[in-house]
MMTF fields as JSON, N, C-alpha, C and O atoms, coordinates in Angstrom:
{
  "mmtfVersion": "1.0.0",
  "mmtfProducer": "UNKNOWN",
  "numBonds": 475,
  "numAtoms": 476,
  "numGroups": 119,
  "numChains": 1,
  "numModels": 1,
  "chainsPerModel": [1],
  "groupsPerChain": [119],
  "chainIdList": ["A"],
  "bondAtomList": [4, 2, 8, 6, 12, 10, 16, 14, 20, 18, 24, 22, 28, 26, 32, 30, 36, 34, 40, 38, 44, 42, 48, 46, 52, 50, 56, 54, 60, 58, 64, 62, 68, 66, 72, 70, 76, 74, 80, 78, 84, 82, 88, 86, 92, 90, 96, 94, 100, 98, 104, 102, 108, 106, 112, 110, 116, 114, 120, 118, 124, 122, 128, 126, 132, 130, 136, 134, 140, 138, 144, 142, 148, 146, 152, 150, 156, 154, 160, 158, 164, 162, 168, 166, 172, 170, 176, 174, 180, 178, 184, 182, 188, 186, 192, 190, 196, 194, 200, 198, 204, 202, 208, 206, 212, 210, 216, 214, 220, 218, 224, 222, 228, 226, 232, 230, 236, 234, 240, 238, 244, 242, 248, 246, 252, 250, 256, 254, 260, 258, 264, 262, 268, 266, 272, 270, 276, 274, 280, 278, 284, 282, 288, 286, 292, 290, 296, 294, 300, 298, 304, 302, 308, 306, 312, 310, 316, 314, 320, 318, 324, 322, 328, 326, 332, 330, 336, 334, 340, 338, 344, 342, 348, 346, 352, 350, 356, 354, 360, 358, 364, 362, 368, 366, 372, 370, 376, 374, 380, 378, 384, 382, 388, 386, 392, 390, 396, 394, 400, 398, 404, 402, 408, 406, 412, 410, 416, 414, 420, 418, 424, 422, 428, 426, 432, 430, 436, 434, 440, 438, 444, 442, 448, 446, 452, 450, 456, 454, 460, 458, 464, 462, 468, 466, 472, 470],
  "bondOrderList": [1, 1, 1, 1, 1, 1, 1, 1, 1, 1, 1, 1, 1, 1, 1, 1, 1, 1, 1, 1, 1, 1, 1, 1, 1, 1, 1, 1, 1, 1, 1, 1, 1, 1, 1, 1, 1, 1, 1, 1, 1, 1, 1, 1, 1, 1, 1, 1, 1, 1, 1, 1, 1, 1, 1, 1, 1, 1, 1, 1, 1, 1, 1, 1, 1, 1, 1, 1, 1, 1, 1, 1, 1, 1, 1, 1, 1, 1, 1, 1, 1, 1, 1, 1, 1, 1, 1, 1, 1, 1, 1, 1, 1, 1, 1, 1, 1, 1, 1, 1, 1, 1, 1, 1, 1, 1, 1, 1, 1, 1, 1, 1, 1, 1, 1, 1, 1, 1],
  "groupList": [{"groupName": "GLN", "atomNameList": ["N", "CA", "C", "O"], "elementList": ["N", "C", "C", "O"], "formalChargeList": [0, 0, 0, 0], "bondAtomList": [1, 0, 2, 1, 3, 2], "bondOrderList": [1, 1, 2], "singleLetterCode": "Q", "chemCompType": "L-PEPTIDE LINKING"}, {"groupName": "VAL", "atomNameList": ["N", "CA", "C", "O"], "elementList": ["N", "C", "C", "O"], "formalChargeList": [0, 0, 0, 0], "bondAtomList": [1, 0, 2, 1, 3, 2], "bondOrderList": [1, 1, 2], "singleLetterCode": "V", "chemCompType": "L-PEPTIDE LINKING"}, {"groupName": "LEU", "atomNameList": ["N", "CA", "C", "O"], "elementList": ["N", "C", "C", "O"], "formalChargeList": [0, 0, 0, 0], "bondAtomList": [1, 0, 2, 1, 3, 2], "bondOrderList": [1, 1, 2], "singleLetterCode": "L", "chemCompType": "L-PEPTIDE LINKING"}, {"groupName": "ILE", "atomNameList": ["N", "CA", "C", "O"], "elementList": ["N", "C", "C", "O"], "formalChargeList": [0, 0, 0, 0], "bondAtomList": [1, 0, 2, 1, 3, 2], "bondOrderList": [1, 1, 2], "singleLetterCode": "I", "chemCompType": "L-PEPTIDE LINKING"}, {"groupName": "GLU", "atomNameList": ["N", "CA", "C", "O"], "elementList": ["N", "C", "C", "O"], "formalChargeList": [0, 0, 0, 0], "bondAtomList": [1, 0, 2, 1, 3, 2], "bondOrderList": [1, 1, 2], "singleLetterCode": "E", "chemCompType": "L-PEPTIDE LINKING"}, {"groupName": "SER", "atomNameList": ["N", "CA", "C", "O"], "elementList": ["N", "C", "C", "O"], "formalChargeList": [0, 0, 0, 0], "bondAtomList": [1, 0, 2, 1, 3, 2], "bondOrderList": [1, 1, 2], "singleLetterCode": "S", "chemCompType": "L-PEPTIDE LINKING"}, {"groupName": "GLY", "atomNameList": ["N", "CA", "C", "O"], "elementList": ["N", "C", "C", "O"], "formalChargeList": [0, 0, 0, 0], "bondAtomList": [1, 0, 2, 1, 3, 2], "bondOrderList": [1, 1, 2], "singleLetterCode": "G", "chemCompType": "PEPTIDE LINKING"}, {"groupName": "ALA", "atomNameList": ["N", "CA", "C", "O"], "elementList": ["N", "C", "C", "O"], "formalChargeList": [0, 0, 0, 0], "bondAtomList": [1, 0, 2, 1, 3, 2], "bondOrderList": [1, 1, 2], "singleLetterCode": "A", "chemCompType": "L-PEPTIDE LINKING"}, {"groupName": "ARG", "atomNameList": ["N", "CA", "C", "O"], "elementList": ["N", "C", "C", "O"], "formalChargeList": [0, 0, 0, 0], "bondAtomList": [1, 0, 2, 1, 3, 2], "bondOrderList": [1, 1, 2], "singleLetterCode": "R", "chemCompType": "L-PEPTIDE LINKING"}, {"groupName": "CYS", "atomNameList": ["N", "CA", "C", "O"], "elementList": ["N", "C", "C", "O"], "formalChargeList": [0, 0, 0, 0], "bondAtomList": [1, 0, 2, 1, 3, 2], "bondOrderList": [1, 1, 2], "singleLetterCode": "C", "chemCompType": "L-PEPTIDE LINKING"}, {"groupName": "THR", "atomNameList": ["N", "CA", "C", "O"], "elementList": ["N", "C", "C", "O"], "formalChargeList": [0, 0, 0, 0], "bondAtomList": [1, 0, 2, 1, 3, 2], "bondOrderList": [1, 1, 2], "singleLetterCode": "T", "chemCompType": "L-PEPTIDE LINKING"}, {"groupName": "TYR", "atomNameList": ["N", "CA", "C", "O"], "elementList": ["N", "C", "C", "O"], "formalChargeList": [0, 0, 0, 0], "bondAtomList": [1, 0, 2, 1, 3, 2], "bondOrderList": [1, 1, 2], "singleLetterCode": "Y", "chemCompType": "L-PEPTIDE LINKING"}, {"groupName": "MET", "atomNameList": ["N", "CA", "C", "O"], "elementList": ["N", "C", "C", "O"], "formalChargeList": [0, 0, 0, 0], "bondAtomList": [1, 0, 2, 1, 3, 2], "bondOrderList": [1, 1, 2], "singleLetterCode": "M", "chemCompType": "L-PEPTIDE LINKING"}, {"groupName": "TRP", "atomNameList": ["N", "CA", "C", "O"], "elementList": ["N", "C", "C", "O"], "formalChargeList": [0, 0, 0, 0], "bondAtomList": [1, 0, 2, 1, 3, 2], "bondOrderList": [1, 1, 2], "singleLetterCode": "W", "chemCompType": "L-PEPTIDE LINKING"}, {"groupName": "PHE", "atomNameList": ["N", "CA", "C", "O"], "elementList": ["N", "C", "C", "O"], "formalChargeList": [0, 0, 0, 0], "bondAtomList": [1, 0, 2, 1, 3, 2], "bondOrderList": [1, 1, 2], "singleLetterCode": "F", "chemCompType": "L-PEPTIDE LINKING"}, {"groupName": "PRO", "atomNameList": ["N", "CA", "C", "O"], "elementList": ["N", "C", "C", "O"], "formalChargeList": [0, 0, 0, 0], "bondAtomList": [1, 0, 2, 1, 3, 2], "bondOrderList": [1, 1, 2], "singleLetterCode": "P", "chemCompType": "L-PEPTIDE LINKING"}, {"groupName": "LYS", "atomNameList": ["N", "CA", "C", "O"], "elementList": ["N", "C", "C", "O"], "formalChargeList": [0, 0, 0, 0], "bondAtomList": [1, 0, 2, 1, 3, 2], "bondOrderList": [1, 1, 2], "singleLetterCode": "K", "chemCompType": "L-PEPTIDE LINKING"}, {"groupName": "ASP", "atomNameList": ["N", "CA", "C", "O"], "elementList": ["N", "C", "C", "O"], "formalChargeList": [0, 0, 0, 0], "bondAtomList": [1, 0, 2, 1, 3, 2], "bondOrderList": [1, 1, 2], "singleLetterCode": "D", "chemCompType": "L-PEPTIDE LINKING"}, {"groupName": "ASN", "atomNameList": ["N", "CA", "C", "O"], "elementList": ["N", "C", "C", "O"], "formalChargeList": [0, 0, 0, 0], "bondAtomList": [1, 0, 2, 1, 3, 2], "bondOrderList": [1, 1, 2], "singleLetterCode": "N", "chemCompType": "L-PEPTIDE LINKING"}],
  "groupTypeList": [0, 1, 0, 2, 3, 4, 5, 6, 6, 6, 2, 1, 0, 7, 6, 6, 5, 2, 8, 2, 5, 9, 7, 7, 5, 6, 8, 10, 3, 5, 6, 11, 7, 12, 6, 13, 14, 8, 0, 7, 15, 6, 16, 4, 8, 4, 14, 1, 7, 6, 1, 14, 13, 10, 6, 5, 10, 10, 11, 7, 17, 5, 1, 16, 6, 8, 14, 10, 3, 5, 8, 17, 18, 5, 16, 18, 10, 1, 11, 2, 0, 12, 18, 5, 2, 16, 15, 4, 17, 10, 7, 1, 11, 5, 9, 7, 7, 17, 8, 10, 6, 13, 6, 8, 10, 11, 18, 17, 13, 6, 0, 6, 10, 0, 1, 10, 1, 5, 5],
  "groupIdList": [1, 2, 3, 4, 5, 6, 7, 8, 9, 10, 11, 12, 13, 14, 15, 16, 17, 18, 19, 20, 21, 22, 23, 24, 25, 26, 27, 28, 29, 30, 31, 32, 33, 34, 35, 36, 37, 38, 39, 40, 41, 42, 43, 44, 45, 46, 47, 48, 49, 50, 51, 52, 53, 54, 55, 56, 57, 58, 59, 60, 61, 62, 63, 64, 65, 66, 67, 68, 69, 70, 71, 72, 73, 74, 75, 76, 77, 78, 79, 80, 81, 82, 83, 84, 85, 86, 87, 88, 89, 90, 91, 92, 93, 94, 95, 96, 97, 98, 99, 100, 101, 102, 103, 104, 105, 106, 107, 108, 109, 110, 111, 112, 113, 114, 115, 116, 117, 118, 119],
  "secStructList": [7, 7, 3, 3, 3, 3, 3, 7, 7, 3, 3, 3, 3, 1, 1, 7, 7, 3, 3, 7, 3, 3, 3, 3, 3, 1, 1, 7, 7, 1, 1, 1, 3, 3, 3, 3, 3, 3, 3, 3, 6, 6, 3, 3, 3, 3, 3, 3, 3, 3, 3, 7, 6, 6, 1, 7, 7, 3, 3, 7, 6, 6, 1, 5, 6, 6, 5, 7, 7, 3, 3, 3, 6, 6, 6, 6, 3, 3, 3, 7, 3, 3, 7, 1, 7, 7, 1, 6, 6, 7, 3, 3, 3, 3, 3, 3, 3, 3, 1, 1, 1, 1, 1, 1, 7, 7, 7, 7, 7, 5, 7, 7, 3, 3, 3, 3, 3, 3, 7],
  "xCoordList": [-2.799, -2.112, -1.178, -1.633, 0.284, 0.74, 1.477, 2.041, 1.244, 1.604, 2.928, 3.22, 3.703, 5.049, 5.601, 5.321, 6.059, 6.597, 8.169, 8.705, 8.589, 10.018, 10.179, 9.416, 11.726, 11.987, 13.623, 14.201, 13.895, 15.432, 16.375, 17.543, 15.84, 16.052, 16.765, 16.721, 17.433, 18.177, 18.891, 19.395, 19.598, 20.601, 22.045, 22.26, 23.005, 24.167, 25.445, 25.207, 26.427, 27.66, 28.518, 28.991, 28.828, 29.919, 30.544, 30.813, 30.818, 31.138, 31.024, 31.7, 29.469, 28.554, 27.829, 28.198, 26.358, 25.968, 24.516, 24.234, 24.128, 22.182, 22.13, 22.88, 20.757, 20.398, 19.025, 18.394, 18.259, 16.902, 15.944, 16.365, 14.859, 13.926, 12.587, 11.982, 12.277, 11.29, 10.413, 10.856, 8.939, 8.037, 7.123, 6.841, 6.899, 5.202, 4.191, 4.391, 3.582, 2.1, 0.992, 0.88, -0.032, -1.014, -0.781, -1.669, 0.477, 0.824, 2.143, 2.764, 2.512, 3.982, 4.697, 4.23, 6.015, 6.606, 7.727, 8.919, 7.363, 8.891, 8.936, 9.922, 7.711, 7.649, 8.133, 8.487, 8.33, 8.301, 9.59, 10.369, 9.955, 11.043, 10.906, 9.799, 12.17, 12.106, 13.01, 14.08, 12.653, 13.435, 13.693, 12.668, 14.732, 14.863, 14.852, 15.159, 14.669, 14.589, 14.741, 14.347, 15.503, 15.688, 15.233, 15.287, 14.7, 14.801, 15.229, 15.054, 15.816, 16.332, 15.553, 15.0, 15.709, 14.745, 15.156, 16.283, 13.892, 14.521, 14.847, 15.116, 15.044, 15.795, 15.217, 15.215, 14.566, 13.797, 14.373, 15.557, 13.231, 13.402, 14.683, 14.465, 15.587, 16.354, 16.148, 15.536, 16.89, 16.886, 17.959, 18.918, 18.034, 19.146, 20.016, 21.213, 18.549, 19.063, 17.678, 16.647, 17.837, 17.044, 17.341, 18.561, 16.268, 16.441, 15.587, 14.73, 15.818, 15.038, 14.443, 14.938, 13.322, 12.759, 13.25, 12.839, 14.675, 15.756, 16.953, 18.002, 16.432, 17.818, 19.251, 20.072, 19.118, 19.609, 19.764, 19.137, 20.678, 20.717, 21.113, 22.258, 20.719, 21.556, 21.342, 20.375, 22.541, 22.524, 22.956, 23.521, 22.888, 23.175, 24.489, 24.858, 25.202, 26.691, 27.246, 28.31, 26.107, 26.585, 26.567, 26.787, 26.29, 26.378, 26.937, 27.211, 27.017, 27.443, 29.066, 30.065, 28.734, 30.397, 30.094, 30.902, 28.916, 28.797, 27.271, 26.982, 26.322, 24.684, 24.758, 25.175, 24.212, 23.706, 21.876, 21.533, 21.172, 19.763, 19.844, 20.527, 19.003, 18.737, 17.669, 16.956, 17.034, 15.438, 15.839, 16.947, 14.363, 14.413, 13.099, 12.294, 12.293, 11.151, 10.395, 9.195, 11.147, 10.316, 10.064, 9.46, 10.641, 9.722, 9.513, 9.359, 9.383, 8.423, 8.87, 8.237, 10.431, 11.316, 12.448, 13.105, 12.624, 13.969, 14.639, 14.169, 15.885, 16.74, 17.353, 17.067, 18.47, 18.891, 20.434, 20.33, 21.297, 22.648, 23.657, 24.336, 23.377, 24.266, 25.302, 25.14, 26.764, 27.966, 28.623, 27.913, 29.594, 30.067, 29.626, 30.134, 28.316, 27.263, 28.247, 29.114, 27.865, 28.081, 27.081, 25.958, 27.465, 26.387, 25.065, 23.907, 25.915, 25.009, 24.221, 23.157, 24.262, 23.471, 21.897, 20.777, 22.055, 20.989, 19.562, 19.394, 18.391, 17.507, 16.284, 16.491, 15.157, 14.002, 14.132, 14.408, 14.054, 14.457, 12.958, 12.121, 12.673, 11.443, 11.753, 12.589, 10.587, 10.405, 9.717, 8.609, 10.044, 8.623, 8.993, 10.133, 7.613, 7.656, 6.909, 6.154, 7.43, 7.218, 6.823, 7.619, 5.534, 5.239, 5.648, 5.376, 6.024, 6.207, 7.438, 7.372, 8.368, 9.529, 11.046, 12.024, 11.033, 12.202, 12.358, 13.509, 11.957, 12.176, 12.496, 13.565, 11.043, 11.241, 9.479, 9.219, 8.659, 7.093, 7.223, 7.034, 7.606, 7.166, 6.09, 5.898, 5.419, 3.525, 3.341, 2.461, 3.913, 3.737, 4.674, 5.772, 4.249, 5.284, 5.265, 4.212, 6.009, 5.964, 6.539, 7.266, 5.962, 6.109, 7.028, 6.871, 7.9, 9.644, 10.217, 9.68, 10.975, 12.255, 13.155, 13.514, 13.489, 14.292, 16.011, 16.366, 16.774, 18.223, 18.984, 19.061, 19.483, 20.304, 21.612, 21.819, 22.618, 23.949, 25.084, 25.252, 25.562, 26.233, 27.529, 28.015, 28.215, 29.63, 30.706, 31.931],
  "yCoordList": [-12.87, -12.178, -12.197, -12.374, -11.93, -11.953, -10.672, -9.716, -11.041, -9.85, -9.845, -10.778, -8.729, -8.919, -7.599, -6.402, -7.977, -6.596, -7.039, -8.147, -5.944, -5.508, -5.198, -4.416, -5.902, -5.234, -5.442, -5.81, -4.987, -4.925, -3.331, -3.276, -2.337, -1.447, -0.56, -0.829, 0.544, 1.663, 2.017, 1.627, 3.006, 3.511, 3.026, 2.103, 3.471, 2.528, 3.579, 4.53, 3.383, 3.975, 3.231, 2.17, 3.847, 3.995, 2.692, 2.642, 1.645, 0.358, -1.162, -2.177, -0.471, -1.148, -2.224, -2.499, -3.046, -4.239, -3.957, -3.454, -4.315, -4.608, -5.501, -5.805, -6.516, -7.348, -7.197, -6.949, -7.316, -6.978, -8.201, -9.209, -8.299, -9.241, -8.809, -7.746, -9.909, -10.016, -10.595, -11.739, -10.748, -12.203, -11.846, -10.745, -12.756, -12.75, -13.827, -14.818, -13.485, -14.015, -14.117, -13.222, -15.07, -15.33, -16.412, -17.039, -16.411, -17.496, -17.88, -17.002, -18.758, -19.425, -18.59, -18.266, -18.396, -17.687, -19.104, -18.88, -20.044, -21.018, -21.046, -21.28, -20.768, -20.769, -19.186, -19.047, -17.74, -16.582, -16.123, -16.45, -15.377, -14.438, -13.43, -12.917, -13.029, -11.94, -11.454, -11.937, -9.904, -8.704, -7.685, -7.136, -7.188, -6.05, -4.593, -4.842, -3.287, -2.414, -1.524, -1.728, -0.157, 0.808, 2.223, 2.337, 3.312, 4.507, 5.449, 5.371, 6.332, 7.552, 8.989, 9.387, 9.548, 11.274, 11.476, 11.587, 11.503, 12.724, 12.095, 12.62, 10.467, 9.544, 8.472, 7.62, 7.956, 6.442, 5.766, 5.851, 4.644, 3.448, 2.401, 2.185, 2.086, 1.09, -0.338, -0.439, -1.567, -2.517, -2.86, -2.089, -3.693, -3.856, -5.186, -5.449, -6.067, -7.996, -8.364, -7.722, -9.569, -10.612, -11.642, -11.804, -13.15, -14.362, -14.71, -13.907, -15.934, -16.544, -17.73, -18.263, -18.179, -19.449, -20.4, -20.96, -20.951, -21.807, -21.521, -22.146, -20.31, -20.056, -19.033, -18.406, -19.202, -17.943, -16.748, -16.36, -16.122, -14.667, -13.873, -14.223, -12.446, -11.304, -10.307, -10.184, -9.186, -7.706, -6.839, -7.072, -5.832, -4.057, -4.522, -5.297, -3.936, -3.711, -2.719, -2.736, -1.946, -0.974, -1.548, -0.864, -3.041, -3.795, -5.229, -6.12, -5.093, -7.061, -7.053, -6.334, -7.868, -8.237, -7.538, -7.598, -6.905, -6.357, -6.667, -6.791, -6.765, -7.666, -8.512, -8.714, -9.414, -10.882, -11.587, -12.403, -11.332, -11.959, -13.271, -13.92, -13.808, -14.913, -15.351, -14.447, -16.482, -16.975, -18.136, -18.559, -18.532, -19.453, -19.983, -19.108, -21.19, -20.882, -22.016, -22.273, -22.349, -22.847, -21.942, -22.229, -20.523, -19.458, -18.682, -17.594, -18.797, -17.7, -16.556, -15.518, -16.749, -15.078, -14.916, -15.854, -13.81, -13.576, -12.525, -11.719, -12.572, -11.295, -10.836, -11.213, -9.803, -9.135, -8.714, -7.79, -9.418, -9.194, -7.803, -7.887, -6.868, -5.788, -5.265, -4.749, -5.546, -5.38, -3.968, -3.265, -3.585, -2.428, -0.958, -0.387, -0.754, 0.112, 1.505, 1.915, 1.949, 3.457, 4.104, 3.649, 5.368, 6.177, 6.479, 6.858, 6.093, 6.172, 5.227, 5.227, 4.39, 3.098, 3.832, 3.393, 4.48, 5.457, 5.495, 6.33, 4.683, 4.425, 3.84, 3.388, 3.934, 3.081, 1.877, 1.677, 0.799, -0.486, -1.126, -0.901, -1.703, -2.466, -3.957, -4.378, -4.568, -5.729, -6.611, -6.875, -7.298, -7.293, -8.504, -8.887, -9.264, -10.656, -10.607, -9.814, -11.626, -12.056, -12.821, -13.696, -13.339, -14.999, -15.415, -16.612, -15.291, -15.687, -16.293, -17.455, -16.184, -16.811, -16.273, -16.576, -15.368, -14.99, -13.267, -13.185, -12.492, -11.626, -10.633, -10.026, -10.441, -9.482, -8.745, -7.542, -9.654, -8.574, -8.856, -9.991, -7.698, -7.653, -7.004, -5.902, -7.512, -7.163, -7.102, -6.313, -7.709, -7.226, -6.505, -6.458, -5.913, -4.999, -4.984, -5.374, -4.692, -4.682, -2.817, -2.099, -2.501, -1.106, -0.095, 1.105, -0.637, -0.497, -0.553, -1.161, -0.086, 0.033, 0.95, 1.0, 1.611, 3.046, 2.546, 2.063, 2.81, 2.246, 3.484, 3.944, 3.864, 5.487, 4.924, 4.091, 5.683, 5.14, 6.62, 7.466, 6.576, 7.968, 7.656, 6.585, 8.744, 8.524, 9.31, 9.304],
  "zCoordList": [5.934, 5.968, 7.655, 8.786, 7.182, 8.673, 9.27, 8.739, 10.579, 11.293, 12.147, 12.894, 11.979, 11.989, 13.528, 13.466, 14.239, 15.706, 15.712, 15.683, 15.752, 16.048, 16.965, 17.533, 17.738, 19.03, 18.43, 17.408, 19.674, 19.994, 19.705, 20.088, 19.136, 18.845, 19.976, 21.176, 19.405, 20.706, 20.52, 19.467, 21.254, 21.258, 21.312, 22.097, 20.647, 20.807, 20.343, 19.598, 20.712, 20.175, 19.413, 19.82, 18.011, 16.978, 17.437, 18.637, 16.709, 16.653, 17.601, 17.769, 18.163, 19.126, 18.263, 17.121, 19.13, 17.997, 18.936, 20.024, 18.31, 18.262, 17.729, 16.802, 18.401, 17.682, 17.531, 18.558, 16.204, 15.842, 15.954, 15.386, 16.513, 16.433, 15.779, 15.911, 15.039, 13.913, 14.331, 14.225, 14.974, 15.934, 14.503, 14.031, 14.181, 13.022, 13.757, 14.46, 13.501, 13.707, 12.966, 12.128, 13.004, 12.458, 11.089, 10.512, 10.825, 9.246, 9.837, 10.436, 9.768, 9.595, 8.284, 7.193, 8.881, 7.833, 7.516, 7.309, 7.513, 6.768, 5.095, 4.396, 4.708, 2.982, 2.871, 1.7, 3.688, 3.129, 3.086, 3.981, 2.134, 2.165, 3.377, 3.541, 4.438, 5.197, 5.317, 5.689, 4.894, 5.074, 5.834, 6.24, 6.208, 6.791, 6.1, 4.934, 6.205, 5.421, 6.41, 7.558, 5.902, 7.072, 5.891, 4.667, 7.235, 6.455, 7.551, 8.767, 6.84, 7.798, 7.503, 6.478, 8.672, 8.06, 6.696, 6.213, 6.117, 4.559, 3.838, 2.758, 3.985, 2.975, 2.494, 3.382, 1.22, 0.926, 1.603, 1.929, 2.038, 2.975, 1.666, 0.474, 2.267, 1.296, 2.129, 3.193, 1.3, 2.021, 2.796, 2.739, 3.414, 4.149, 4.099, 3.982, 4.281, 4.548, 4.153, 4.357, 3.52, 3.275, 3.619, 3.655, 4.145, 4.193, 2.879, 2.51, 2.151, 1.6, 2.204, 3.197, 1.588, 2.272, 2.704, 3.721, 1.71, 1.742, 2.779, 2.935, 3.478, 4.52, 3.903, 4.574, 2.088, 1.869, 2.486, 3.472, 1.843, 2.831, 2.095, 1.81, 1.283, 0.751, 1.442, 2.194, 1.201, 1.818, 1.258, 0.189, 1.628, 0.729, 0.959, 1.841, 0.022, 0.119, 1.507, 2.126, 1.645, 2.896, 3.982, 4.981, 4.132, 5.777, 5.61, 6.413, 4.008, 3.731, 5.135, 5.178, 5.784, 6.402, 7.831, 8.757, 7.914, 9.396, 9.975, 11.165, 8.791, 9.688, 9.164, 8.024, 10.193, 9.724, 9.526, 10.382, 8.761, 9.399, 9.387, 8.595, 10.454, 10.33, 10.539, 10.975, 10.448, 10.424, 11.512, 11.845, 11.989, 13.532, 13.053, 13.374, 12.307, 11.571, 13.131, 13.231, 13.829, 14.951, 15.95, 16.983, 15.598, 16.305, 15.739, 16.293, 14.276, 13.773, 13.717, 13.522, 13.955, 13.946, 13.042, 12.589, 12.826, 12.482, 13.065, 13.868, 12.575, 13.785, 12.865, 11.728, 13.095, 11.827, 13.35, 14.157, 13.303, 14.376, 13.364, 12.341, 14.089, 13.864, 14.762, 15.868, 13.899, 14.513, 14.09, 13.371, 14.366, 14.426, 13.411, 12.446, 14.321, 13.836, 13.693, 14.465, 12.663, 12.204, 12.478, 12.695, 12.49, 12.321, 11.462, 11.634, 10.456, 8.742, 9.229, 8.609, 10.094, 10.259, 10.975, 10.716, 11.48, 12.023, 11.473, 10.585, 11.858, 10.755, 11.769, 12.895, 11.21, 11.179, 10.974, 9.791, 11.677, 11.045, 10.793, 11.668, 9.951, 9.599, 8.932, 8.133, 9.712, 8.97, 8.179, 8.646, 6.889, 6.069, 5.539, 5.277, 5.357, 4.726, 3.078, 2.517, 2.768, 0.991, 0.967, 1.308, 0.65, 0.869, -0.516, -0.424, -1.504, -2.61, -2.067, -2.468, -1.481, -0.698, -0.955, -0.271, -2.141, -2.898, -2.325, -1.897, -2.233, -1.457, -2.509, -2.57, -3.717, -4.79, -4.125, -4.178, -3.643, -3.114, -1.814, -1.378, -0.968, 0.369, 0.499, -0.016, 1.078, 1.146, 2.474, 2.818, 3.362, 5.492, 5.705, 5.149, 6.538, 7.286, 8.674, 9.178, 9.303, 10.841, 11.322, 10.634, 12.569, 12.62, 12.693, 12.47, 12.993, 12.827, 14.284, 15.21, 14.334, 15.688, 15.191, 14.014, 15.999, 16.074, 16.51, 17.585, 15.442, 15.778, 15.272, 14.133, 16.339, 16.767, 17.233, 18.115, 16.294, 16.536, 16.649, 15.771, 17.651, 17.779, 17.708, 18.072, 17.157, 16.639, 17.97, 17.856]
}
């Protein structure tokens, strides 16, 4: 099992940017798919962005063009660059790992980091 620790959340005004980091330990994630999810109060957790073991990426339509997921396998870390933030982006953002590499079975989760976007 891989342990994941998110960081980089905070308060930002609409239109601003944040960069989230997800540091993995316990196992190398180079062969994993890594994903970012978010959950707002009273809402279901939703997929935000994923990066497959190949480095290819996929995004929820709501964040496409604004968010960028990336990975640095040498640092065993994934990132989520969030630009042009909107109030509706406010949520707890969690990092997850899928050992299959294809982002369809996320088994390991971080603790989450709060992102709050003010209007």
